[in-house]
Residue, then its C-alpha position, 0 to 999 in steps of 0.5 A: m561264637g558267631q554264625a560265620e564261625t560255627t558254619a565255616t568249612g575248611a575252604d572258608f578259613i584264610i591260611r597265612p603266615p603268622t606274625m608275633d601279633d598272633l602269638q597269643g592266639v596260636l598259644a590258645v589253639i595249642v593249649a585248647s588242643d592239649i586239654e582236649e587230647l591230654g586233659h591238661p595244658d602241655y605247652t607254654e608261651e616260652d615254648l612257642r617263642g622258642d619254636w619260632q626262634g630260628h624259623d622263617l615264619e613266612q615259609d615255615a608256619w601257618v595260621a588258619v583264620t576264621p571269617a570272623g578273624e579268630i585263629a582256629g588252627y596252626a602248623i609249623v615245619s622244622e628241618r634237619a639237614h633237609v633229610r628229616i622234616d618235622g611237621d606239627s599241626y593243631v586245630h582248635p576243638a571248636h573247629r575240627g572236622r570241617g576240613l581244616e586239618g587237611r588244609l594245614l597238612d597240605a601246607i606242611e607237605k608242600r613246604a617239606r617237598q621243597h627241602v627234597p632237592l636240597a638234601p644230599p643226593d643219596a639221602r633218604v628224606v622223610l616227613n614226620h608228624h607227631a600226635a598224642s596216642t589219644a588223638a584218634a582223628t589225627g591218626r586216621l587223617l595221617g594214615g589216609r595220607g600215607y603216613a605210618v606209625v614208626r615210633h612211640h615216645w613216652r612222657m615219663a615222670i616221678e612224683l617226689d613225695e619225699p627228698p630223693p636219694a642223694p646221687a652216687w657219683p662214679e669214681g673220678i666224676a665231679a659235677r658242676a653247673f653250666v657256665p654260659g659262654g664258656d661251656d656252650r660248645a663243649v656241651y653241644d659236642a657232648v650231646q651230639d656225641a651221646f645222641q648219635d645212638m638215638w634212632g633217627h637223630v640228625p644233629p642240629s647246627f651249633e647255632d640253632w641248638r644254642a638259640f633254642m636251648l640258651g635263648r629262652d627266657d626260662f633258661d637257668p644255667t643253675l639247672w644245667t648239670l655237667a659231669r666231668d671226668g678230669d678234662d672230659l665232659a662225660g655227661v649232662a642233664l639240661c633242665y628247665h622249669f615247666p608248668d607244675m613240674g621240673w623238665v629234663r629236656t636233655l640227659a646225655v651220657r657219652r659212650p665211654w662212661r655208660g654202665r657206671g651209674l652216671g645217668l642215674a646219678l645225674l637224674r638223682h642230682t636233678f631230682g634233688e635240685f628240683y625238690r629243693r626248689g619246691e617241684r614235686t613232679v619231674a618229667l622227661g620225654v623218651d623214645a619208648e624203644s630207646p636203643t640205649g636202654a634209657t627207659r630202663l634207666y628211668r624206671r630204675a630212677g622211679m619214673r613211670p610212663t604217663l603219656q604216649f605220643d606216636q610218630y607218624q612218618k611218610e617217605l618223601r624220597p628213598g635213599r640211594g646207594 
């Protein structure tokens, strides 16, 4: 690393929108940040490509470049209906503590405030930023900028040392794999119906959901399980392969079918499918205070918390009425 890089201050970095040519440099920053804070990589190239899909990178994302041309930081903003804005930022460990974190947060907040006039007039508008519970410096920065921790999220995982128990499907339930092009809308509708009970949930558009979930190179319809009760879609488990583990991105059971063991059956079916494919760890993310009792279900299935992420929030506009 050259002298210009080792002595660069926050003001010395160039902040600009990323291009696809920056993808590997941005990924390197995120992976280095994960290793520093979590002890291992927690993000893939496919994740990054998926995050960029549907974003206007000219307006919604930024890279920080050193005087020597190295990507040292990255930030991105997502929004739901202009009322929930989510920002994420990363600074390579070699460049932390020089003011770059604040500059990236400035970019996030400036873009977030551009959404406020576009929100419904009576709606509360908030800006969220997530950070690993181990990222103490990020927490201090956010706290000093008026953010407060409003929620904790867990990574929960199970180690499959032996074949998991077979699922016990509730009476009348039949499970099958997802059919691309035929099940897209029904699955989207079922997920949004089930997730209406989630804290802070703002539904994405069908187009954005489909692009993010089905437009990925790692999308495998045989890892998406649909539980049907006659003509009704009662629940789904939408899964992917993640480095060294199976990942349950979405587990959703609609209200009329809760309390009958369907969630546990979907999990055990998923565990069995991953085990047959050679995966010995299966994980998912969950609201630690889930109002639907999801954490209790996951514990019954044998999963345990392995990581915690904190959700910081700043109110940009209070709700009216």
